[in-house]
All heavy atoms as a GROMACS GRO file, in nm:
protein
  484
    1MET      N    1  11.048  17.464   3.566
    1MET     CA    2  11.026  17.519   3.698
    1MET      C    3  11.159  17.518   3.772
    1MET      O    4  11.235  17.423   3.763
    1MET     CB    5  10.924  17.432   3.772
    1MET     CG    6  10.894  17.475   3.912
    1MET     SD    7  10.814  17.636   3.930
    1MET     CE    8  10.658  17.606   3.856
    2VAL      N    9  11.186  17.623   3.844
    2VAL     CA   10  11.308  17.633   3.923
    2VAL      C   11  11.268  17.650   4.069
    2VAL      O   12  11.191  17.739   4.103
    2VAL     CB   13  11.394  17.754   3.878
    2VAL    CG1   14  11.514  17.771   3.969
    2VAL    CG2   15  11.435  17.740   3.733
    3TYR      N   16  11.319  17.561   4.152
    3TYR     CA   17  11.302  17.574   4.296
    3TYR      C   18  11.431  17.630   4.352
    3TYR      O   19  11.539  17.588   4.311
    3TYR     CB   20  11.275  17.438   4.362
    3TYR     CG   21  11.141  17.380   4.332
    3TYR    CD1   22  11.124  17.286   4.232
    3TYR    CD2   23  11.030  17.419   4.407
    3TYR    CE1   24  11.000  17.231   4.206
    3TYR    CE2   25  10.906  17.365   4.381
    3TYR     CZ   26  10.891  17.271   4.281
    3TYR     OH   27  10.770  17.217   4.255
    4THR      N   28  11.422  17.722   4.445
    4THR     CA   29  11.542  17.774   4.510
    4THR      C   30  11.530  17.753   4.660
    4THR      O   31  11.420  17.749   4.715
    4THR     CB   32  11.562  17.923   4.481
    4THR    OG1   33  11.449  17.996   4.531
    4THR    CG2   34  11.577  17.949   4.332
    5ALA      N   35  11.645  17.740   4.724
    5ALA     CA   36  11.650  17.723   4.869
    5ALA      C   37  11.786  17.770   4.917
    5ALA      O   38  11.881  17.780   4.839
    5ALA     CB   39  11.626  17.578   4.907
    6GLU      N   40  11.796  17.796   5.046
    6GLU     CA   41  11.923  17.843   5.101
    6GLU      C   42  12.021  17.730   5.127
    6GLU      O   43  12.139  17.756   5.151
    6GLU     CB   44  11.897  17.921   5.230
    6GLU     CG   45  11.832  18.056   5.202
    6GLU     CD   46  11.830  18.146   5.323
    6GLU    OE1   47  11.929  18.148   5.398
    6GLU    OE2   48  11.729  18.214   5.344
    7SER      N   49  11.976  17.606   5.124
    7SER     CA   50  12.066  17.493   5.144
    7SER      C   51  12.013  17.372   5.068
    7SER      O   52  11.893  17.364   5.038
    7SER     CB   53  12.076  17.460   5.293
    7SER     OG   54  11.954  17.403   5.338
    8PRO      N   55  12.100  17.276   5.037
    8PRO     CA   56  12.054  17.155   4.969
    8PRO      C   57  11.948  17.079   5.049
    8PRO      O   58  11.852  17.029   4.992
    8PRO     CB   59  12.182  17.072   4.953
    8PRO     CG   60  12.292  17.171   4.951
    8PRO     CD   61  12.247  17.280   5.046
    9SER      N   62  11.962  17.075   5.180
    9SER     CA   63  11.864  17.003   5.261
    9SER      C   64  11.726  17.068   5.253
    9SER      O   65  11.624  16.999   5.247
    9SER     CB   66  11.910  16.992   5.406
    9SER     OG   67  11.932  17.120   5.462
   10LEU      N   68  11.720  17.200   5.250
   10LEU     CA   69  11.591  17.268   5.235
   10LEU      C   70  11.531  17.245   5.097
   10LEU      O   71  11.409  17.234   5.082
   10LEU     CB   72  11.604  17.417   5.263
   10LEU     CG   73  11.623  17.457   5.408
   10LEU    CD1   74  11.646  17.607   5.419
   10LEU    CD2   75  11.505  17.414   5.492
   11ALA      N   76  11.616  17.238   4.995
   11ALA     CA   77  11.566  17.211   4.859
   11ALA      C   78  11.504  17.072   4.852
   11ALA      O   79  11.396  17.054   4.795
   11ALA     CB   80  11.680  17.224   4.759
   12VAL      N   81  11.569  16.973   4.911
   12VAL     CA   82  11.515  16.837   4.911
   12VAL      C   83  11.386  16.832   4.991
   12VAL      O   84  11.288  16.769   4.949
   12VAL     CB   85  11.619  16.738   4.967
   12VAL    CG1   86  11.556  16.601   4.989
   12VAL    CG2   87  11.737  16.728   4.873
   13LEU      N   88  11.381  16.899   5.104
   13LEU     CA   89  11.258  16.902   5.184
   13LEU      C   90  11.143  16.963   5.104
   13LEU      O   91  11.031  16.912   5.105
   13LEU     CB   92  11.281  16.981   5.313
   13LEU     CG   93  11.162  16.994   5.406
   13LEU    CD1   94  11.113  16.857   5.452
   13LEU    CD2   95  11.197  17.082   5.524
   14GLU      N   96  11.170  17.072   5.033
   14GLU     CA   97  11.067  17.136   4.950
   14GLU      C   98  11.014  17.038   4.846
   14GLU      O   99  10.893  17.029   4.823
   14GLU     CB  100  11.125  17.260   4.882
   14GLU     CG  101  11.032  17.328   4.785
   14GLU     CD  102  10.917  17.401   4.849
   14GLU    OE1  103  10.922  17.428   4.970
   14GLU    OE2  104  10.819  17.431   4.777
   15LEU      N  105  11.103  16.965   4.781
   15LEU     CA  106  11.059  16.868   4.680
   15LEU      C  107  10.976  16.756   4.742
   15LEU      O  108  10.878  16.711   4.684
   15LEU     CB  109  11.179  16.810   4.607
   15LEU     CG  110  11.253  16.907   4.516
   15LEU    CD1  111  11.378  16.842   4.458
   15LEU    CD2  112  11.162  16.956   4.405
   16MET      N  113  11.015  16.711   4.860
   16MET     CA  114  10.942  16.603   4.926
   16MET      C  115  10.801  16.647   4.965
   16MET      O  116  10.706  16.570   4.960
   16MET     CB  117  11.018  16.556   5.050
   16MET     CG  118  11.146  16.483   5.016
   16MET     SD  119  11.244  16.443   5.160
   16MET     CE  120  11.136  16.326   5.243
   17VAL      N  121  10.787  16.773   5.002
   17VAL     CA  122  10.658  16.824   5.046
   17VAL      C  123  10.570  16.864   4.928
   17VAL      O  124  10.450  16.839   4.929
   17VAL     CB  125  10.678  16.945   5.140
   17VAL    CG1  126  10.546  17.014   5.171
   17VAL    CG2  127  10.748  16.901   5.268
   18GLN      N  128  10.629  16.926   4.826
   18GLN     CA  129  10.551  16.986   4.719
   18GLN      C  130  10.535  16.901   4.593
   18GLN      O  131  10.458  16.933   4.507
   18GLN     CB  132  10.615  17.119   4.678
   18GLN     CG  133  10.618  17.221   4.787
   18GLN     CD  134  10.481  17.268   4.831
   18GLN    OE1  135  10.384  17.260   4.756
   18GLN    NE2  136  10.470  17.315   4.953
   19ASP      N  137  10.612  16.796   4.579
   19ASP     CA  138  10.613  16.724   4.452
   19ASP      C  139  10.621  16.574   4.477
   19ASP      O  140  10.665  16.530   4.581
   19ASP     CB  141  10.733  16.769   4.369
   19ASP     CG  142  10.716  16.740   4.221
   19ASP    OD1  143  10.612  16.684   4.183
   19ASP    OD2  144  10.805  16.776   4.144
   20ASP      N  145  10.578  16.498   4.380
   20ASP     CA  146  10.592  16.353   4.386
   20ASP      C  147  10.737  16.320   4.354
   20ASP      O  148  10.780  16.336   4.240
   20ASP     CB  149  10.498  16.289   4.284
   20ASP     CG  150  10.505  16.138   4.283
   20ASP    OD1  151  10.587  16.082   4.360
   20ASP    OD2  152  10.431  16.078   4.206
   21PRO      N  153  10.815  16.277   4.453
   21PRO     CA  154  10.958  16.257   4.430
   21PRO      C  155  10.990  16.156   4.320
   21PRO      O  156  11.097  16.157   4.264
   21PRO     CB  157  11.011  16.207   4.564
   21PRO     CG  158  10.901  16.218   4.660
   21PRO     CD  159  10.775  16.246   4.586
   22LEU      N  160  10.899  16.068   4.289
   22LEU     CA  161  10.926  15.968   4.187
   22LEU      C  162  10.889  16.014   4.046
   22LEU      O  163  10.915  15.945   3.949
   22LEU     CB  164  10.850  15.839   4.221
   22LEU     CG  165  10.883  15.777   4.356
   22LEU    CD1  166  10.794  15.657   4.382
   22LEU    CD2  167  11.030  15.740   4.362
   23ARG      N  168  10.829  16.131   4.034
   23ARG     CA  169  10.777  16.177   3.905
   23ARG      C  170  10.886  16.231   3.813
   23ARG      O  171  10.875  16.221   3.692
   23ARG     CB  172  10.672  16.285   3.929
   23ARG     CG  173  10.600  16.325   3.803
   23ARG     CD  174  10.490  16.420   3.830
   23ARG     NE  175  10.545  16.552   3.861
   23ARG     CZ  176  10.474  16.657   3.888
   23ARG    NH1  177  10.344  16.648   3.894
   23ARG    NH2  178  10.530  16.772   3.914
   24ALA      N  179  10.990  16.291   3.867
   24ALA     CA  180  11.089  16.356   3.781
   24ALA      C  181  11.228  16.341   3.841
   24ALA      O  182  11.244  16.308   3.957
   24ALA     CB  183  11.054  16.503   3.764
   25HIS      N  184  11.327  16.369   3.759
   25HIS     CA  185  11.465  16.371   3.804
   25HIS      C  186  11.504  16.517   3.828
   25HIS      O  187  11.469  16.604   3.750
   25HIS     CB  188  11.557  16.310   3.698
   25HIS     CG  189  11.524  16.166   3.671
   25HIS    ND1  190  11.568  16.065   3.753
   25HIS    CD2  191  11.453  16.108   3.574
   25HIS    CE1  192  11.524  15.950   3.706
   25HIS    NE2  193  11.453  15.973   3.597
   26TYR      N  194  11.577  16.541   3.934
   26TYR     CA  195  11.615  16.677   3.969
   26TYR      C  196  11.766  16.691   3.970
   26TYR      O  197  11.839  16.594   3.992
   26TYR     CB  198  11.559  16.715   4.107
   26TYR     CG  199  11.409  16.717   4.108
   26TYR    CD1  200  11.336  16.607   4.151
   26TYR    CD2  201  11.340  16.829   4.065
   26TYR    CE1  202  11.198  16.608   4.150
   26TYR    CE2  203  11.202  16.831   4.064
   26TYR     CZ  204  11.132  16.721   4.107
   26TYR     OH  205  10.997  16.722   4.106
   27VAL      N  206  11.814  16.813   3.951
   27VAL     CA  207  11.956  16.843   3.952
   27VAL      C  208  11.979  16.956   4.050
   27VAL      O  209  11.904  17.055   4.050
   27VAL     CB  210  12.004  16.886   3.811
   27VAL    CG1  211  12.149  16.926   3.814
   27VAL    CG2  212  11.979  16.775   3.711
   28LEU      N  213  12.078  16.943   4.134
   28LEU     CA  214  12.114  17.048   4.228
   28LEU      C  215  12.224  17.132   4.165
   28LEU      O  216  12.330  17.080   4.126
   28LEU     CB  217  12.164  16.987   4.359
   28LEU     CG  218  12.212  17.086   4.464
   28LEU    CD1  219  12.095  17.174   4.510
   28LEU    CD2  220  12.271  17.011   4.582
   29ILE      N  221  12.198  17.262   4.150
   29ILE     CA  222  12.295  17.353   4.090
   29ILE      C  223  12.323  17.464   4.192
   29ILE      O  224  12.239  17.549   4.216
   29ILE     CB  225  12.242  17.416   3.959
   29ILE    CG1  226  12.208  17.306   3.859
   29ILE    CG2  227  12.344  17.513   3.902
   29ILE    CD1  228  12.138  17.355   3.736
   30PRO      N  229  12.440  17.460   4.255
   30PRO     CA  230  12.471  17.565   4.353
   30PRO      C  231  12.488  17.700   4.283
   30PRO      O  232  12.543  17.707   4.172
   30PRO     CB  233  12.602  17.521   4.417
   30PRO     CG  234  12.645  17.397   4.348
   30PRO     CD  235  12.545  17.362   4.243
   31ALA      N  236  12.441  17.803   4.346
   31ALA     CA  237  12.453  17.939   4.291
   31ALA      C  238  12.472  18.037   4.405
   31ALA      O  239  12.417  18.018   4.514
   31ALA     CB  240  12.328  17.976   4.212
   32GLN      N  241  12.550  18.139   4.380
   32GLN     CA  242  12.566  18.247   4.478
   32GLN      C  243  12.527  18.377   4.410
   32GLN      O  244  12.575  18.408   4.300
   32GLN     CB  245  12.710  18.254   4.527
   32GLN     CG  246  12.750  18.133   4.608
   32GLN     CD  247  12.892  18.144   4.660
   32GLN    OE1  248  12.972  18.220   4.608
   32GLN    NE2  249  12.921  18.067   4.762
   33LEU      N  250  12.440  18.450   4.476
   33LEU     CA  251  12.396  18.579   4.423
   33LEU      C  252  12.458  18.690   4.506
   33LEU      O  253  12.468  18.680   4.628
   33LEU     CB  254  12.244  18.588   4.429
   33LEU     CG  255  12.168  18.478   4.354
   33LEU    CD1  256  12.019  18.493   4.375
   33LEU    CD2  257  12.203  18.479   4.207
   34PRO      N  258  12.499  18.799   4.442
   34PRO     CA  259  12.556  18.910   4.517
   34PRO      C  260  12.454  18.968   4.615
   34PRO      O  261  12.334  18.975   4.585
   34PRO     CB  262  12.592  19.013   4.410
   34PRO     CG  263  12.574  18.946   4.279
   34PRO     CD  264  12.493  18.823   4.299
   35ALA      N  265  12.501  19.008   4.731
   35ALA     CA  266  12.412  19.064   4.833
   35ALA      C  267  12.346  19.193   4.785
   35ALA      O  268  12.235  19.225   4.829
   35ALA     CB  269  12.491  19.090   4.961
   36ASP      N  270  12.411  19.264   4.695
   36ASP     CA  271  12.356  19.392   4.648
   36ASP      C  272  12.275  19.378   4.518
   36ASP      O  273  12.245  19.476   4.451
   36ASP     CB  274  12.466  19.494   4.630
   36ASP     CG  275  12.572  19.452   4.529
   36ASP    OD1  276  12.573  19.333   4.489
   36ASP    OD2  277  12.654  19.538   4.490
   37LEU      N  278  12.238  19.254   4.483
   37LEU     CA  279  12.157  19.232   4.363
   37LEU      C  280  12.021  19.300   4.381
   37LEU      O  281  11.953  19.278   4.480
   37LEU     CB  282  12.138  19.082   4.342
   37LEU     CG  283  12.067  19.040   4.214
   37LEU    CD1  284  12.158  19.067   4.095
   37LEU    CD2  285  12.032  18.893   4.220
   38PRO      N  286  11.982  19.384   4.286
   38PRO     CA  287  11.853  19.453   4.301
   38PRO      C  288  11.736  19.354   4.298
   38PRO      O  289  11.740  19.253   4.228
   38PRO     CB  290  11.845  19.548   4.182
   38PRO     CG  291  11.963  19.523   4.098
   38PRO     CD  292  12.050  19.422   4.165
   39GLU      N  293  11.634  19.384   4.375
   39GLU     CA  294  11.516  19.299   4.383
   39GLU      C  295  11.398  19.371   4.319
   39GLU      O  296  11.379  19.490   4.340
   39GLU     CB  297  11.484  19.271   4.530
   39GLU     CG  298  11.366  19.182   4.550
   39GLU     CD  299  11.341  19.154   4.696
   39GLU    OE1  300  11.436  19.121   4.768
   39GLU    OE2  301  11.225  19.166   4.738
   40THR      N  302  11.323  19.298   4.239
   40THR     CA  303  11.204  19.354   4.176
   40THR      C  304  11.084  19.274   4.223
   40THR      O  305  11.084  19.152   4.217
   40THR     CB  306  11.214  19.345   4.023
   40THR    OG1  307  11.330  19.415   3.980
   40THR    CG2  308  11.091  19.405   3.958
   41ARG      N  309  10.983  19.342   4.272
   41ARG     CA  310  10.859  19.277   4.315
   41ARG      C  311  10.743  19.333   4.235
   41ARG      O  312  10.742  19.451   4.201
   41ARG     CB  313  10.834  19.300   4.464
   41ARG     CG  314  10.934  19.230   4.552
   41ARG     CD  315  10.902  19.256   4.697
   41ARG     NE  316  10.998  19.187   4.780
   41ARG     CZ  317  10.966  19.097   4.870
   41ARG    NH1  318  10.839  19.068   4.892
   41ARG    NH2  319  11.058  19.038   4.942
   42SER      N  320  10.647  19.246   4.207
   42SER     CA  321  10.527  19.288   4.136
   42SER      C  322  10.407  19.260   4.223
   42SER      O  323  10.398  19.154   4.287
   42SER     CB  324  10.512  19.211   4.005
   42SER     OG  325  10.620  19.238   3.920
   43ASP      N  326  10.317  19.353   4.228
   43ASP     CA  327  10.192  19.332   4.299
   43ASP      C  328  10.102  19.244   4.213
   43ASP      O  329  10.103  19.253   4.091
   43ASP     CB  330  10.125  19.468   4.326
   43ASP     CG  331  10.007  19.455   4.417
   43ASP    OD1  332   9.896  19.428   4.367
   43ASP    OD2  333  10.026  19.470   4.539
   44ILE      N  334  10.025  19.159   4.277
   44ILE     CA  335   9.938  19.066   4.203
   44ILE      C  336   9.843  19.142   4.110
   44ILE      O  337   9.807  19.094   4.004
   44ILE     CB  338   9.863  18.973   4.299
   44ILE    CG1  339   9.802  18.857   4.222
   44ILE    CG2  340   9.759  19.048   4.378
   44ILE    CD1  341   9.749  18.746   4.310
   45ASP      N  342   9.807  19.263   4.148
   45ASP     CA  343   9.716  19.344   4.065
   45ASP      C  344   9.784  19.394   3.937
   45ASP      O  345   9.717  19.437   3.845
   45ASP     CB  346   9.663  19.463   4.145
   45ASP     CG  347   9.578  19.419   4.262
   45ASP    OD1  348   9.513  19.313   4.253
   45ASP    OD2  349   9.578  19.489   4.366
   46GLN      N  350   9.917  19.388   3.930
   46GLN     CA  351   9.990  19.433   3.813
   46GLN      C  352  10.005  19.323   3.708
   46GLN      O  353  10.049  19.350   3.596
   46GLN     CB  354  10.130  19.482   3.852
   46GLN     CG  355  10.128  19.604   3.941
   46GLN     CD  356  10.266  19.638   3.992
   46GLN    OE1  357  10.344  19.548   4.024
   46GLN    NE2  358  10.297  19.766   3.998
   47LEU      N  359   9.971  19.200   3.744
   47LEU     CA  360   9.986  19.089   3.650
   47LEU      C  361   9.877  19.096   3.542
   47LEU      O  362   9.767  19.144   3.568
   47LEU     CB  363   9.975  18.955   3.725
   47LEU     CG  364  10.082  18.929   3.829
   47LEU    CD1  365  10.052  18.801   3.906
   47LEU    CD2  366  10.219  18.922   3.764
   48PRO      N  367   9.907  19.045   3.423
   48PRO     CA  368   9.806  19.042   3.317
   48PRO      C  369   9.686  18.956   3.359
   48PRO      O  370   9.700  18.866   3.442
   48PRO     CB  371   9.878  18.979   3.198
   48PRO     CG  372  10.022  18.983   3.229
   48PRO     CD  373  10.036  18.992   3.378
   49ASP      N  374   9.571  18.985   3.302
   49ASP     CA  375   9.449  18.911   3.338
   49ASP      C  376   9.461  18.761   3.312
   49ASP      O  377   9.399  18.681   3.380
   49ASP     CB  378   9.329  18.966   3.260
   49ASP     CG  379   9.290  19.105   3.307
   49ASP    OD1  380   9.323  19.142   3.422
   49ASP    OD2  381   9.228  19.177   3.228
   50ASP      N  382   9.543  18.722   3.213
   50ASP     CA  383   9.555  18.580   3.180
   50ASP      C  384   9.674  18.512   3.250
   50ASP      O  385   9.713  18.402   3.216
   50ASP     CB  386   9.567  18.560   3.029
   50ASP     CG  387   9.689  18.631   2.970
   50ASP    OD1  388   9.751  18.715   3.039
   50ASP    OD2  389   9.722  18.602   2.854
   51TRP      N  390   9.731  18.576   3.353
   51TRP     CA  391   9.844  18.518   3.427
   51TRP      C  392   9.798  18.393   3.500
   51TRP      O  393   9.695  18.393   3.567
   51TRP     CB  394   9.898  18.619   3.527
   51TRP     CG  395  10.022  18.572   3.596
   51TRP    CD1  396  10.031  18.506   3.713
   51TRP    CD2  397  10.156  18.587   3.549
   51TRP    NE1  398  10.161  18.478   3.743
   51TRP    CE2  399  10.241  18.527   3.643
   51TRP    CE3  400  10.210  18.645   3.435
   51TRP    CZ2  401  10.379  18.523   3.628
   51TRP    CZ3  402  10.348  18.642   3.422
   51TRP    CH2  403  10.430  18.582   3.517
   52PRO      N  404   9.873  18.283   3.488
   52PRO     CA  405   9.833  18.157   3.556
   52PRO      C  406   9.859  18.167   3.707
   52PRO      O  407   9.971  18.149   3.753
   52PRO     CB  408   9.921  18.052   3.490
   52PRO     CG  409  10.039  18.127   3.437
   52PRO     CD  410   9.992  18.266   3.406
   53LEU      N  411   9.756  18.198   3.782
   53LEU     CA  412   9.770  18.219   3.926
   53LEU      C  413   9.817  18.094   4.000
   53LEU      O  414   9.866  18.103   4.111
   53LEU     CB  415   9.640  18.271   3.987
   53LEU     CG  416   9.600  18.411   3.940
   53LEU    CD1  417   9.466  18.450   4.001
   53LEU    CD2  418   9.706  18.512   3.973
   54GLY      N  419   9.805  17.977   3.939
   54GLY     CA  420   9.854  17.855   4.002
   54GLY      C  421  10.005  17.856   4.021
   54GLY      O  422  10.058  17.777   4.098
   55LEU      N  423  10.076  17.944   3.953
   55LEU     CA  424  10.221  17.951   3.966
   55LEU      C  425  10.265  18.033   4.086
   55LEU      O  426  10.381  18.030   4.124
   55LEU     CB  427  10.283  18.013   3.839
   55LEU     CG  428  10.264  17.934   3.711
   55LEU    CD1  429  10.325  18.009   3.593
   55LEU    CD2  430  10.327  17.796   3.722
   56LEU      N  431  10.174  18.106   4.148
   56LEU     CA  432  10.209  18.186   4.263
   56LEU      C  433  10.210  18.102   4.390
   56LEU      O  434  10.130  18.011   4.405
   56LEU     CB  435  10.109  18.300   4.281
   56LEU     CG  436  10.100  18.401   4.166
   56LEU    CD1  437   9.989  18.500   4.194
   56LEU    CD2  438  10.232  18.474   4.149
   57SER      N  439  10.298  18.132   4.480
   57SER     CA  440  10.296  18.063   4.608
   57SER      C  441  10.182  18.117   4.692
   57SER      O  442  10.128  18.224   4.666
   57SER     CB  443  10.429  18.080   4.682
   57SER     OG  444  10.442  18.213   4.727
   58HIS      N  445  10.145  18.046   4.796
   58HIS     CA  446  10.033  18.088   4.881
   58HIS      C  447  10.062  18.222   4.948
   58HIS      O  448   9.972  18.301   4.969
   58HIS     CB  449  10.004  17.982   4.986
   58HIS     CG  450   9.951  17.855   4.927
   58HIS    ND1  451   9.826  17.846   4.873
   58HIS    CD2  452  10.007  17.733   4.910
   58HIS    CE1  453   9.806  17.725   4.826
   58HIS    NE2  454   9.915  17.654   4.848
   59ARG      N  455  10.186  18.249   4.981
   59ARG     CA  456  10.216  18.376   5.047
   59ARG      C  457  10.206  18.495   4.951
   59ARG      O  458  10.196  18.608   4.992
   59ARG     CB  459  10.352  18.371   5.112
   59ARG     CG  460  10.466  18.363   5.014
   59ARG     CD  461  10.599  18.368   5.082
   59ARG     NE  462  10.695  18.325   4.982
   59ARG     CZ  463  10.787  18.236   5.002
   59ARG    NH1  464  10.799  18.180   5.118
   59ARG    NH2  465  10.868  18.200   4.906
   60ASP      N  466  10.211  18.469   4.818
   60ASP     CA  467  10.200  18.577   4.720
   60ASP      C  468  10.055  18.613   4.690
   60ASP      O  469  10.029  18.714   4.629
   60ASP     CB  470  10.268  18.537   4.589
   60ASP     CG  471  10.419  18.523   4.604
   60ASP    OD1  472  10.475  18.592   4.691
   60ASP    OD2  473  10.479  18.444   4.530
   61ARG      N  474   9.963  18.528   4.728
   61ARG     CA  475   9.823  18.554   4.694
   61ARG      C  476   9.759  18.651   4.789
   61ARG      O  477   9.791  18.667   4.898
   61ARG     CB  478   9.745  18.423   4.693
   61ARG     CG  479   9.788  18.334   4.581
   61ARG     CD  480   9.710  18.209   4.579
   61ARG     NE  481   9.769  18.124   4.477
   61ARG     CZ  482   9.725  18.005   4.448
   61ARG    NH1  483   9.623  17.956   4.511
   61ARG    NH2  484   9.782  17.935   4.357
   0.00000   0.00000   0.00000
């Protein structure tokens, strides 16, 4: 699983809220993406019938 955030503090906050902090070890890997990187979005109706919906965030449902 990969969590992304705009800052290290937001990444840590996400882990504190969404995961048991004592369950796993995490690594912070800084990355910069080009502003003109193309974005691809899929509608939930386009996913295969056996897609694990538990992987979607609440805003995607």
